[in-house]
C-alpha positions as CSV (number, residue, x, y, z in Angstrom):
1,X,30.7,84.4,-55.9
2,X,27.7,86.5,-55.0
3,X,28.3,90.1,-53.9
4,X,25.4,92.1,-52.5
5,X,26.0,95.6,-53.7
6,X,23.9,97.2,-50.9
7,X,26.2,95.8,-48.2
8,X,29.3,96.8,-50.1
9,X,27.8,100.3,-50.6
10,X,26.9,100.6,-46.9
11,X,30.3,99.4,-45.7
12,X,32.1,101.8,-47.9
13,X,29.8,104.6,-47.1
14,X,30.4,104.2,-43.4
15,X,34.2,103.8,-43.8
16,X,34.5,106.8,-46.2
17,X,32.4,108.9,-44.0
18,X,34.5,108.0,-40.9
19,X,37.8,108.6,-42.7
20,X,36.6,111.9,-44.1
21,X,35.2,113.1,-40.7
22,X,38.6,112.3,-39.1
23,X,40.5,114.0,-42.0
24,X,38.3,117.1,-41.5
25,X,39.1,117.1,-37.8
26,X,42.8,116.7,-38.5
27,X,42.7,119.7,-40.8
28,X,40.6,121.7,-38.3
29,X,38.0,122.3,-40.9
30,X,34.3,122.7,-39.9
31,X,32.4,119.5,-40.8
32,X,29.1,120.0,-42.6
33,X,27.0,116.8,-42.4
34,X,25.4,117.2,-45.8
35,X,28.8,117.6,-47.5
36,X,30.1,114.6,-45.6
37,X,27.1,112.5,-46.5
38,X,27.4,113.4,-50.2
39,X,31.1,112.8,-50.3
40,X,30.8,109.4,-48.5
41,X,28.1,108.5,-51.0
42,X,30.3,109.3,-54.0
43,X,33.1,107.2,-52.5
44,X,30.8,104.3,-51.8
45,X,29.3,104.5,-55.3
46,X,32.9,104.4,-56.8
47,X,33.7,101.4,-54.7
48,X,30.7,99.5,-55.9
49,X,30.9,100.5,-59.6
50,X,34.7,100.4,-60.0
51,X,35.1,96.5,-59.9
52,X,32.6,96.2,-62.8
53,X,35.1,97.6,-65.3
54,X,38.4,96.1,-66.5
55,X,41.1,98.7,-66.5
56,X,44.9,98.4,-66.5
57,X,46.6,98.5,-63.1
58,X,48.1,101.9,-63.7
59,X,44.7,103.3,-64.6
60,X,43.1,101.7,-61.6
61,X,45.6,103.6,-59.3
62,X,44.9,106.9,-61.1
63,X,41.1,106.4,-60.8
64,X,41.3,105.5,-57.1
65,X,43.5,108.5,-56.4
66,X,41.2,110.8,-58.4
67,X,38.3,109.5,-56.5
68,X,39.9,110.2,-53.1
69,X,40.8,113.8,-54.3
70,X,37.2,114.3,-55.5
71,X,35.5,113.2,-52.3
72,X,38.0,115.2,-50.2
73,X,37.1,118.3,-52.3
74,X,33.3,117.6,-51.8
75,X,33.7,117.1,-48.1
76,X,35.5,120.5,-47.6
77,X,33.1,123.4,-47.9
78,X,34.3,126.9,-48.7
79,X,37.8,126.3,-47.4
80,X,41.1,127.7,-48.6
81,X,43.5,125.6,-50.6
82,X,45.7,124.8,-47.6
83,X,42.8,123.3,-45.6
84,X,41.8,121.2,-48.7
85,X,45.3,119.9,-49.1
86,X,45.6,119.0,-45.5
87,X,42.2,117.2,-45.6
88,X,43.1,115.3,-48.7
89,X,46.5,114.3,-47.3
90,X,45.0,113.2,-44.0
91,X,42.3,111.2,-45.8
92,X,44.9,109.3,-47.8
93,X,47.3,108.8,-44.9
94,X,44.5,107.4,-42.7
95,X,43.3,105.2,-45.5
96,X,46.7,103.7,-45.9
97,X,47.1,103.4,-42.1
98,X,43.8,101.6,-41.6
99,X,44.5,99.3,-44.6
100,X,47.8,98.4,-43.0
101,X,46.1,97.7,-39.7
102,X,43.6,95.4,-41.4
103,X,46.5,93.5,-43.1
104,X,48.3,93.2,-39.7
105,X,45.1,91.9,-38.0
106,X,44.6,89.3,-40.8
107,X,48.2,88.2,-40.4
108,X,47.9,88.1,-36.6
109,X,44.8,85.8,-36.8
110,X,46.3,83.6,-39.5
111,X,44.0,84.6,-42.3
112,X,45.4,83.5,-45.6
113,X,45.6,85.6,-48.7
114,X,44.8,84.0,-52.1
115,X,46.1,86.0,-55.1
116,X,43.1,87.5,-56.9
117,X,40.6,86.3,-54.3
118,X,41.5,88.4,-51.3
119,X,41.6,87.2,-47.8
120,X,40.1,83.8,-47.0
């Protein structure tokens, strides 16, 4: 299977940027475009590089959670701890919600899931 890293990077960059923007709006924190751009770039780079390494399942979850915490921290500029916590929580909740919506859409349209290969 051929994966074009630039498309994977761009897709993750856009989705991370959108989720971070919405999380900042939920937390009522001012959005600085440069911070949002940099945070989305970090998230996209993690999404492209992470599959290249073999790690145990428990470590994969810790790495992904740490990545979400880091990009939330980068996206929030000069905010208090409460604003950061709300932004990070909103980012994770919306990530889970949008992931669930995608699974529901795949199920609705009859897309099959093959273990280890994703949706076909």
